[in-house]
SEMAR-603629 format. One record per atom (N, C-alpha, C, O): x, y, z. Coordinates in steps of 0.02 Angstrom, whole numbers, padded with zeros to 5 digits, always signed. Each point is the difference from the previous one (the first is absolute). Layout:
XYZ ...
This chain:
+04261-01940+12796 -00067+00024+00017 -00051-00055-00010 +00000-00034-00052 -00042+00026+00101 -00053-00051-00004 -00062+00034-00031 -00041+00028+00036 +00035-00032-00101 -00053+00035-00035 -00069-00027+00018 -00049+00038+00002 +00045-00103+00011 -00065-00028+00019 -00024+00029+00067 -00058+00018+00008 +00104-00014+00040 -00016+00029+00065 -00019+00073-00007 -00047+00024+00031 +00084+00012-00073 -00014+00071-00010 -00069+00010-00029 -00038+00042+00024 +00021-00080-00076 -00066+00007-00031 -00056-00018+00048 -00051+00035+00003 +00060-00089+00034 -00052-00021+00047 -00011+00053+00055 -00057+00013+00019 +00111+00016+00005 -00004+00050+00052 -00034+00064-00025 -00044+00027+00035 +00063-00004-00094 -00030+00061-00027 -00074-00010-00016 -00041+00045+00010 +00024-00103-00035 -00071-00013-00015 -00041-00002+00064 -00055+00027+00003 +00082-00059+00049 -00034-00004+00065 -00013+00070+00027 -00055+00015+00024 +00107+00028-00027 -00007+00068+00025 -00053+00039-00039 -00044+00030+00031 +00047-00031-00097 -00045+00040-00042 -00073-00023+00009 -00045+00042+00003 +00034-00107+00001 -00067-00025+00008 -00028+00018+00068 -00059+00018+00006 +00100-00022+00046 -00023+00012+00068 -00016+00073+00014 -00050+00015+00033 +00091+00031-00058 -00009+00070+00018 -00051+00036-00045 -00029+00050+00021 +00018-00075-00081 -00047+00034-00046 -00072-00024+00008 -00046+00039-00010 +00037-00101+00029 -00068-00027+00003 -00028-00020-00067 -00061-00010-00007 +00103+00006-00044 -00022-00022-00067 -00023-00073+00003 +00022-00038+00043 -00065+00019-00090 -00025-00069+00000 +00053-00050-00019 -00004-00058+00019 +00054+00080-00058 +00054-00045-00022 +00059+00041-00022 -00007+00058-00019 +00066-00088+00021 +00062+00031-00025 +00038-00052-00041 +00011-00056+00024 +00008+00074-00084 +00035-00046-00044 +00066+00033-00023 +00008+00061+00003 +00038-00104-00025 +00061+00024-00031 -00012+00002-00076 -00025-00048-00029 +00044+00103-00002 -00011+00008-00072 +00030-00058-00039 +00058-00017+00010 -00099-00013-00053 +00024-00054-00042 -00001-00068+00031 +00017-00050-00032 -00037+00045+00097 +00001-00064+00034 -00069-00030+00011 -00007-00058+00020 -00045+00097-00032 -00069-00024+00012 -00030-00026-00064 +00009+00029-00054 -00046-00085+00059 -00033-00029-00059 -00059+00041-00022 -00017+00000-00059 -00015+00035+00106 -00059+00042-00016 -00001+00059+00048 +00028-00003+00055 -00061+00056-00075 -00007+00059+00043 -00051-00014+00055 -00054-00027-00014 +00070+00044+00076 -00048-00011+00055 -00056+00053-00002 +00001+00046-00040 -00048-00055+00085 -00056+00047+00005 +00025+00067+00028 +00040+00002+00046 -00064+00052-00075 +00019+00067+00024 -00036+00015+00065 -00056-00023+00011 +00088+00061+00032 +00064+00034-00007 +00058-00048+00016 -00002-00038+00047 +00054+00043-00088 +00059-00042+00012 +00063+00040-00014 -00002+00054-00030 +00059-00081+00053 +00063+00034-00010 +00049-00041-00041 -00006-00061-00004 +00054+00095-00026 +00053-00032-00039 +00067+00026+00024 +00008+00059+00016 +00041-00104-00014 +00068+00019+00020 +00048-00020-00055 -00011-00049-00037 +00065+00087+00032 +00051-00014-00051 +00067+00028+00023 +00004+00058+00020 +00049-00099-00023 +00067+00023+00019 +00039+00019-00063 +00002-00038-00049 +00029+00096+00051 +00037+00023-00059 +00060+00042+00022 +00007+00017+00059 +00035+00000-00107 +00056+00047+00011 +00045-00019+00058 +00011+00040+00045 +00015-00101-00045 +00046-00022+00052 +00070+00027-00016 +00024-00007-00057 +00009+00037+00105 +00068+00025-00010 +00041-00009+00063 -00027-00006+00054 +00093+00005-00062 +00044-00008+00058 +00019+00068+00029 -00004+00051-00034 +00025-00053+00097 +00024+00060+00034 +00075-00007+00010 +00021-00043+00040 +00018+00082-00074 +00073-00007+00004 +00022-00065-00032 -00033-00027-00044 +00091+00001+00068 +00028-00062-00026 -00013-00057+00048 +00002+00008+00061 -00014-00067-00090 -00009-00059+00042 +00067-00020+00032 +00053+00012-00028 -00058-00042+00087 +00060-00022+00036 +00007-00076-00007 -00048-00037+00007 +00109+00015-00022 +00013-00072-00004 +00033-00022+00065 +00051+00028+00020 -00080-00079+00012 +00025-00024+00064 +00021-00073-00005 -00029-00039-00039 +00079+00020+00078 +00022-00069+00004 -00006-00022+00073 +00031+00030+00045 -00071-00081-00032 -00016-00022+00068 +00022-00073+00007 -00011-00041-00044 +00043+00025+00101 +00020-00069+00014 -00058-00038+00030 -00029+00021+00049 +00013-00079-00080 -00055-00042+00023 +00028-00070+00014 +00012-00038-00047 -00002+00021+00111 +00031-00063+00018 -00044-00060-00016 +00024-00057+00001 -00088+00069-00015 -00045-00056-00015 +00007-00025-00072 -00026-00053-00017 +00062+00091-00025 +00009-00020-00069 +00057-00051-00006 +00044-00001+00043 -00044-00040-00095 +00054-00049-00009 +00067+00034-00013 +00003+00058-00020 +00051-00095+00032 +00067+00027-00010 +00008+00026-00071 -00020-00034-00048 +00048+00092+00042 +00009+00031-00065 -00056+00047-00020 +00006+00034-00051 -00061-00033+00090 -00056+00044-00016 -00023+00039+00062 -00058+00022+00004 +00104-00013+00044 -00019+00035+00062 -00008+00075-00009 -00033+00032+00041 +00063-00005-00092 -00003+00072-00012 -00060+00015-00045 +00002-00015-00060 -00055+00044+00088 -00061+00014-00037 +00000+00074-00020 +00007+00044+00043 -00015-00032-00106 +00001+00069-00025 -00071+00025-00013 -00040-00034-00033 +00025+00092+00059 -00066+00029-00007 +00005+00071-00026 +00051+00033+00007 -00105-00010-00037 -00005+00070-00023 -00056+00033+00040 -00056-00025+00002 +00073+00080+00030 -00048+00036+00042 -00008+00071-00026 +00049+00033-00016 -00111-00010+00011 -00012+00067-00024 -00070+00023+00016 -00039-00037+00029 +00023+00098-00049 -00066+00028+00012 -00035+00014-00067 +00032+00019-00049 -00097-00029+00049 -00041+00012-00060 -00058+00046+00018 -00030-00006+00053 +00016+00052-00098 -00060+00042+00006 -00046-00019-00057 +00020-00003-00058 -00083-00011+00075 -00048-00017-00053 -00065+00039+00010 -00015+00025+00054 -00022-00021-00108 -00064+00036+00000 -00057-00049+00000 -00003-00045-00042 -00043+00054+00088 -00061-00039+00003 -00057+00042-00028 -00019+00051+00029 -00009-00074-00085 -00057+00034-00029 -00064-00026+00030 -00014-00060-00003 -00026+00104+00033 -00064-00019+00031 -00058+00030-00040 +00001+00060-00016 -00050-00101+00000 -00058+00023-00038 -00064-00024+00035 -00001-00053+00031 -00051+00092-00039 -00065-00019+00027 -00053+00014-00053 +00004+00049-00037 -00053-00094+00033 -00055+00007-00047 -00066-00009+00037 -00007-00046+00040 -00041+00091-00054 -00064-00002+00033 -00055+00024-00048 +00013+00040-00045 -00073-00066+00055 -00058+00023-00039 -00042+00050+00040 -00051+00024-00024 +00074-00009+00084 -00037+00045+00044 +00040+00064+00009 +00055-00001+00029 -00082+00057-00053 +00036+00064+00004 -00022+00042+00059 +00019+00059+00004 -00057-00086+00041 -00019+00038+00059 +00060+00012+00045 +00047-00040+00000 -00048+00095+00039 +00056+00014+00045 +00014-00059+00046 -00045-00028+00030 +00109+00009-00026 +00020-00056+00041 +00000-00066-00035 +00029-00049+00025 -00061+00045-00084 -00004-00063-00037 +00036+00004-00068 +00007-00051-00034 +00017+00110+00016 +00036+00008-00063 +00070-00029+00006 +00025-00009+00056 +00006-00006-00112 +00066-00031-00001 +00052+00043+00037 +00043-00027+00036 -00047+00092-00045 +00048+00044+00033 -00003-00007+00076 +00051+00003+00034 -00111-00011-00006 -00008-00006+00072 +00034-00063+00026 +00029+00001+00055 -00033-00055-00093 +00033-00062+00022 +00076+00009+00003 +00033-00024+00046 -00005+00058-00096 +00073+00010-00001 +00022+00047+00056 +00055-00008+00026 -00097+00056-00009 +00018+00045+00055 +00000-00037+00067 +00038+00018+00045 -00080-00069-00039 +00004-00042+00060 +00067-00035+00005 +00030-00006+00053 -00006-00017-00111 +00065-00033-00002 +00056+00049+00018 +00046-00018+00036 -00050+00080-00062 +00051+00050+00015 +00002+00015+00075 +00054+00004+00030 -00112+00005+00000 -00004+00017+00071 +00030-00056+00043 +00031+00013+00051 -00041-00076-00071 +00024-00056+00039 +00076-00003+00003 +00028-00033+00044 +00006+00066-00090 +00073-00004-00003 +00034+00033+00060 +00060-00006+00010 -00099+00042+00031 +00026+00030+00061 -00013-00044+00061 +00023+00015+00055 -00059-00070-00064 -00017-00044+00056 +00060-00045+00016 +00031-00028-00045 -00016+00021+00109 +00058-00041+00021 -00009-00073-00018 +00048-00033-00020 -00109+00006+00026 -00010-00070-00016 +00011-00014-00074 +00021-00054-00019 -00036+00104-00023 +00012-00008-00072 +00075-00001-00013 +00024-00041-00039 +00014+00086+00070 +00072+00001-00009 +00032-00065+00025 +00048-00025-00030 -00075-00002+00085 +00025-00064+00026 -00015-00056-00049 +00041-00045-00009 -00100+00048-00023 -00017-00051-00049 +00049+00002-00059 +00023-00052-00024 -00007+00112+00001 +00049+00007-00054 +00068-00027+00022 +00034-00034-00039 -00015+00049+00101 +00065-00021+00025 +00005-00076+00002 +00055-00028-00007 -00111-00006+00018 +00002-00074+00002 +00019-00030-00068 +00021-00057-00004 -00029+00097-00049 +00020-00022-00067 +00063+00035-00022 +00016+00001-00060 +00022+00028+00108 +00062+00037-00015 -00013+00058-00047 +00040+00014-00045 -00095+00021+00056 -00018+00059-00040 +00001+00062+00044 -00015-00003+00060 +00032+00059-00090 -00003+00065+00034 -00037+00049-00045 +00018+00009-00058 -00070+00022+00085 -00038+00050-00037 +00041+00064-00008 +00031+00023+00048 -00031+00005-00108 +00037+00062-00013 -00049+00059-00007 +00001+00045+00042 -00042-00045-00093 -00049+00053-00010 -00054-00022-00049 +00005-00052-00032 -00056+00094+00027 -00056-00014-00046 -00012+00062-00043 +00004+00056+00024 -00017-00068-00087 -00013+00055-00047 -00075+00019+00001 -00039-00031+00036 +00021+00081-00075 -00069+00024+00000 -00048-00052-00027 +00017-00040-00044 -00077+00040+00070 -00053-00044-00025 -00032+00034-00061 -00018+00059+00003 +00013-00096-00057 -00027+00027-00063 -00068-00031-00012 -00007-00061-00003 -00044+00104-00005 -00068-00024-00013 -00012+00000-00075 +00007+00052-00033 -00024-00110+00006 -00008-00009-00073 -00068-00031-00015 -00003-00059-00019 -00051+00096+00028 -00067-00029-00013 -00008-00019-00073 +00028+00033-00044 -00067-00085+00032 -00011-00022-00069 -00062-00044-00004 -00046+00007+00040 +00047-00052-00088 -00057-00045-00009 +00026-00070-00015 +00053-00009-00030 -00093-00040+00051 +00017-00071-00014 -00065-00036-00015 -00046+00000+00041 +00043-00031-00100 -00060-00036-00022 -00061+00046+00003 -00053-00018+00026 +00063+00078-00053 -00054+00051-00006 -00027+00023+00068 -00056+00024+00004 +00097-00031+00048 -00020+00025+00066 +00055+00044+00028 +00059-00013-00010 -00080+00065+00044 +00049+00046+00031 +00041-00039+00051 -00026-00041+00038 +00090+00056-00036 +00044-00034+00047 +00047+00050+00032 +00028+00044-00033 -00019-00051+00098 +00047+00041+00037 +00067-00037+00002 +00003-00058+00020 +00049+00092-00043 +00066-00032-00004 +00052+00049+00026 +00001+00058-00020 +00044-00082+00064 +00052+00043+00027 +00064-00041+00009 -00002-00061+00006 +00060+00097-00007 +00065-00034+00004 +00047+00040+00045 -00005+00062+00005 +00051-00097+00027 +00049+00031+00044 +00063-00043+00001 -00005-00061+00002 +00064+00092-00004 +00064-00035+00004 +00031+00009+00069 +00000+00055+00028 +00027-00110-00002 +00033+00001+00065 +00070-00029-00008 +00009-00048-00037 +00040+00078+00070 +00069-00023-00005 +00021-00036+00063 -00013+00022+00056 +00046-00079-00066 +00025-00041+00055 +00074-00014-00010 +00026+00003-00056 +00008-00018+00112 +00069-00023-00003 +00003-00071+00028 -00034-00016+00048 +00075-00025-00080 +00008-00070+00022 +00074-00018-00003 +00039+00032-00034 -00021-00084+00071 +00069-00024+00002 +00005-00064-00041 -00041-00045+00007 +00092+00042-00050 +00013-00061-00038 +00061-00034+00030 +00051+00032+00014 -00056-00097-00004 +00055-00040+00028 +00000-00067-00036 -00035-00046+00020 +00075+00042-00072 +00000-00059-00043 +00067-00038+00006 +00053+00030-00003 -00058-00096+00011 +00059-00042+00003 +00014-00030-00068 -00046-00025-00034 +00109+00027+00013 +00020-00028-00065 +00023-00072+00011 +00056-00012+00023 -00099-00036-00040 +00017-00071+00010 +00056-00023-00046 +00032-00051+00014 -00019+00087-00068 +00052-00019-00047 +00067+00032+00015 +00049-00013-00034 -00047+00055+00085 +00061+00037+00016 +00017-00012+00074 -00003+00047+00040 +00021-00109-00024 +00019-00017+00068 +00072-00024+00002 +00025-00029-00048 +00008+00043+00103 +00069-00022+00009 +00010-00029+00069 -00048-00007+00038 +00110-00010-00022 +00013-00029+00065 +00074+00000+00015 +00041+00021-00040 -00025-00047+00100 +00069-00005+00020 +00029-00066-00025 -00036-00046-00018 +00102+00042+00018 +00034-00062-00020 -00013-00053+00053 +00011+00012+00059 -00034-00070-00081 -00017-00053+00048 +00063-00029+00031 +00003-00009+00061 +00048-00006-00102 +00064-00024+00026 +00055+00014-00052 -00014+00009-00059 +00076-00007+00082 +00057+00015-00043 +00055-00050+00015 +00017-00012+00058 +00012-00016-00111 +00058-00044+00007 +00063+00039-00014 +00006+00033-00052 +00042-00037+00098 +00063+00037-00007 +00057-00050-00002 +00008-00040+00047 +00032+00042-00100 +00055-00047-00006 +00062+00034-00028 +00003+00061-00002 +00045-00101-00021 +00062+00027-00027 -00008+00031-00068 +00047+00031-00026 -00105-00039-00005 -00011+00028-00066 -00022+00072+00001 -00025+00025-00050 +00034+00010+00107 -00019+00069+00004 +00038+00043-00049 +00061-00008-00009 -00097+00055-00024 +00033+00048-00044 +00046+00044+00042 -00018+00024+00053 +00078-00014-00080 +00049+00040+00037 +00030-00041+00058 +00017+00028+00052 -00010-00095-00062 +00026-00043+00052 +00075+00011+00009 +00026+00053-00016 +00007-00102+00042 +00071+00008+00014 +00013-00007+00074 -00038-00032+00036 +00093+00062-00014 +00019-00007+00070 -00053+00027+00048 -00014-00029+00052 -00016+00086-00071 -00050+00031+00044 -00061-00045+00007 -00026-00008+00055 +00004-00021-00112 -00059-00044+00003 +00016-00063+00039 -00041-00024+00038 +00102-00003-00048 +00019-00060+00036 +00002+00013+00075 -00022-00041+00040 +00048+00099-00021 +00005+00016+00070 -00070+00009+00031 -00012-00022+00057 -00033+00054-00095 -00069+00010+00026 -00034-00067+00010 -00033-00011+00050 +00040-00034-00099 -00032-00065+00004 +00028-00041+00058 -00036-00036+00035 +00102+00041-00025 +00031-00036+00056 -00028+00024+00066 -00013-00040+00045 +00003+00106-00038 -00029+00027+00061 -00070-00026+00012 -00018-00018+00056 -00023+00015-00110 -00069-00023+00006 -00002-00074+00017 -00043-00022+00039 +00088-00017-00067 +00003-00072+00015 +00019-00011+00073 -00025-00046+00032 +00070+00088-00007 +00020-00007+00069 -00058+00016+00047 -00010-00034+00050 -00028+00087-00067 -00058+00018+00041 -00052-00055+00000 -00030-00016+00051 +00020-00013-00111 -00052-00051-00007 +00022-00069+00023 -00041-00044+00011 +00107+00034-00003 +00025-00065+00021 -00007-00053-00054 -00018-00057+00014 +00033+00076-00077 -00005-00047-00056 +00060+00009-00046 +00030+00053-00002 -00012-00107-00035 +00055+00003-00048 -00024+00007-00071 +00041+00002-00046 -00107+00002+00035 -00026+00004-00069 +00017+00068-00031 +00008+00050+00035 -00004-00050-00102 +00014+00062-00035 -00064+00035-00023 +00003+00052-00033 -00061-00080+00051 -00064+00032-00019 -00042+00010+00063 -00012-00047+00038 -00008+00109-00027 -00042+00017+00058 -00066+00028-00024 -00001+00036-00051 -00053-00051+00085 -00066+00026-00018 -00024+00045+00057 +00001-00019+00058 -00022+00079-00077 -00025+00048+00048 -00074+00013-00013 -00023-00008-00057 -00013+00028+00109 -00070+00017-00011 -00006+00072-00023 +00051+00034-00010 -00113-00010+00002 -00010+00066-00028 +00025+00056+00046 +00009+00057-00022 +00003-00072+00087 +00027+00049+00045 +00075-00002+00004 +00031+00039+00037 +00001-00084-00075 +00072-00005+00000 +00028-00047+00051 +00061-00003+00008 -00103-00034+00027 +00023-00047+00051 +00018-00067-00032 -00037-00025-00043 +00093-00006+00065 +00021-00064-00027 -00051-00054+00021 -00022-00002+00057 +00004-00040-00105 -00051-00050+00013 +00026-00071-00010 -00001-00039+00047 +00025+00022-00108 +00021-00067-00015 +00064+00001-00042 +00017+00050-00031 +00020-00108+00031 +00055-00007-00046 -00025-00035-00063 -00060-00013-00006 +00105-00002-00040 -00021-00028-00064 -00029-00070+00006 -00034-00023-00046 +00046-00011+00102 -00028-00066+00011 -00067+00003+00035 -00030-00052+00014 +00006+00112-00001 -00065+00007+00033 +00003-00006+00075 -00052-00004+00032 +00112+00002-00003 +00007-00007+00072 -00012+00067+00035 +00026+00052-00022 -00066-00053+00074 -00012+00061+00038 +00063+00021+00036 +00032-00039+00035 -00015+00103-00044 +00062+00025+00030 -00010+00018+00073 -00056+00014+00022 +00111-00014+00016 -00004+00015+00071 -00025+00071+00012 -00036+00013+00048 +00055+00033-00093 -00021+00069+00007 -00076+00007-00005 -00030+00041+00033 +00001-00083-00077 -00072+00004-00009 -00037-00031+00058 -00054+00022+00018 +00086-00075+00012 -00034-00034+00056 -00008+00046+00060 -00048-00005+00038 +00095+00050-00030 -00003+00045+00057 -00047+00059-00015 -00009+00043+00043 
């Protein structure tokens, strides 16, 4: 999950649809902006079901690291939205700003904006009006929680594998004997070489003998 993209997208949406003078993330602002302003906070992240582990072949990776392992899953998180205002007149109170945000959640352009950050809107809880005072002045304060779903797709850089780059096959095979000798003789005949060591590539095709000479089978 790209948390920076998620935060930027949610802040852009909340600021644009509410008309507040500013929107900050809780704990990230050096000072409180001029009211009316909004605050956002992400909490209660949880997974949906079990994450899936995937192994994908990436030919651009170096030999031995072509198999890239990723974890894919879904997360549901809660976005806490708050508004603060010093104006309690209808349309200017904190609750009114949050209701603008709730109404916008049905707009197609808003859903498209969320989708650009790999987010899906689920639902919104009730808006709670909590009037109080700040610095001996009446203050309108309201809060609302919204639930979103996001996709997590993380690659484990420490857990990569790959195919065998090359294999040397000789008379030292475990379980050798007549059968191994016969198999090696057949391979030497196919390759047109008398060496007892053959090198194959990762697809099992004969490539070189022990002297590094390109075999006829590989040339074709």
